N, C-alpha and C positions, 0 to 999 in steps of 0.2 A: 593467534588464529589467522586463517586465510580464507577468504570467500571468493569463489569463482562462479561464473555463469556462462553457459553456451548462448544465452539469449540477450544478456545485457553486458555492454562494455562500459567500464568505468568512465564517467564524464562524457559519454557519447549519447546521441539520441536513442530513445527507446522505440522499437518498432510498434506501429499501431496494433499489431497482433496482441500485444500485452496491455492494451489500453481499454478502458471502458468506453471512450468516445474517440472517433477518428474524424479527420477533416472531411467536410462535405461542401461541395461547391454551392449548392442551392440553399442549404439550411445551416451552414457553418459547422455543424456537428452531426454525426450519425453514430449509432451504437456500433461497437467494434467487437472483435473476437474475445476480448477480456480473458485471455489465457494467463494463468499464473506462470511466471518464468522459472526456468531451471535455476536452481541454486545448489552449490556444493561447497562444503566447508571441511577444512583440514587443519592440521596442527592444533588439535583440540586438547585442552588440559585433561590430564588423566583423571582428575577429580570430578569431571563433569557428570552430573546425574540427569540433566535434561537440557533442552535448548528452547529458546524463544526466537521467533521470527517476526520482525516488524518492518513495514514499509510506511514511510512518512514523507509527505510533501510539506516542507517548511515555508513554502512560498504562496500559500493561499491568501487572497485578500481578507484582511480582518473585518472589513465592512463590505456587505454584499449588495449595497444599493444599486450599483451600476453594472453588476455582473451580467454578462451576455445581453447587453442592451445596445440596440442599433445606434450608430452615430455617437457612441461613447467609447472612450479608451481608458482602461485602468492603468494609471501611471506606474512605472516600474518601482518608483520610490515610495509608494503608499505603504501603510503598515501591513504586516503579514502575520500569519498564524499557521500553526501545524494542522495538517489534515491527515488523519490515519487511514491508510488504504488496506492495511492488513495487520492483524494482531493474532499470532498463533503461539500458544504456550504449551508446556508439558510435552514437548516433542521428545520421544524416547532417546536415550543416549546412544543407541546403536544406529540411529538414522543420521546419515551424513550427507544426503542429497535428496532434493525434491525434483521430480521430473517435470518437464514442460507440461502444463495443463493438469498436473496432479491435484491441484487445490482449487482450480477454477477453469471453466470452459464456457464462454458465452455469458451474456448479461441475463440474469434472472430478474424479471420485473417483480418488484416487491422485496427483492433480496433473497439470498440463499439462507434458508433456516438451518440446514444441516450440511454445511459445506464439506466437500471431500478433503481428505488429507491423511497423514500418517495415523495409524491406529494408536489410540490413546491420547492424541493431541487434542487440545481445545482451541477454538477460534472465537475471537471476540467480535464486537460490533464495530464496524467502521463508520466513518463520518458521512457516508452517503445517506445514512439514516436521517441525519439532520438536514443535509443539503437538499435532499429531494422531497422534503415535506411540502405538501400542497401541489405537487406535480403528478402527472400520470404514472410516474414510477415510484411514488411514495411507498415506503415500507420499512422493514427492519433488515438491515444489510449486515450479514455476518460473513467472515472469511475475506478472501481477496476480491477486490474490485479495483481495477487499474486506473491509470491517469485519465483525467478529463478536465483539464484546466479551463478557465473561462476563455472563450474564443476571442474576446476583446482585450485580453491582458497583454501589456507591453513587456512583461517579464517572462523569460524562459524559466519554466519550473524545474526543480530538482526533485528526484525521487530516491530516497535513501533506503536501501534494503540492508537491514542489519540482522545478523545472527548472533545471539548471546548464548554463551555457555554458562550454565547455572549450577550451583552446588546443592540444589534441591530437586527431588523428582517431580513435585507438583507445587504450583504457586497457590497461595491463599487468596482465591478470587471467587466472587459470586458467579452464578451460572451465566449471567449476562454482564460481561465486563467490556471496557473500552481501552483505548491506548493508554491514557494517563493512569488508569487503575492498574494495568499490567506493569507499567514502568515503576509505579509505586511499590507493587508487590515484589519486584525484582531487586529493589534497593538492598544492598548488603549481601546479595547472592550471586553477583556477576563475577565469574572467574576470568572471562576474556570475551572479546567481541570483535566482529569484523564487518565492514560495510562496503557495498558497491553502490555508487550513485549514478543513475541515468537521468536524462533530461527529456522534456516533452513539451510541445506547444500545439495549440489548435489555431494560433494566429499566423496566417501566411506571411505577415510582415516581420515576424520574429525569427531570427536565424537559429 
């Protein structure tokens, strides 16, 4: 498989248009356009009966104690964990492209409950559900919500957009599922996959 995008260049910085948060001189971070990026996939296996789309940041601090704390810097070599920004499954086999903004446009405070997307597709709960607990934005976040790494993080974050070709029309998942559940349901059903990786930071001292 091959994955292309008009909005993301492999291993290059992601535009703030596609992020949940953008740099802000006074407050470090401000809410951004949060557009889902264009993705287009080709060279698909003939046996593909559906697709899944995931976006994962593998560089999120495993400990949140000093996240976004003044006069603190999160060292680049601290333990890291996966943060799921997008989990979409059961994408019909005739869908080969997602338009810019087709699945998200703007930040929805409290989260998108019925995120837009291809007819028949299902979208899981991303990790902003956990990360924003106790804040003014607390809620249940489904669908795509883009990058917003800690503004005091010394590490440049990577965002892996992956499209999976599957040999089943629908995955066996509960109504409310998350990234690990989707990956578990896909085990043994992946025919092929392709990935584009973009980078993003809110720390002005990180290149």
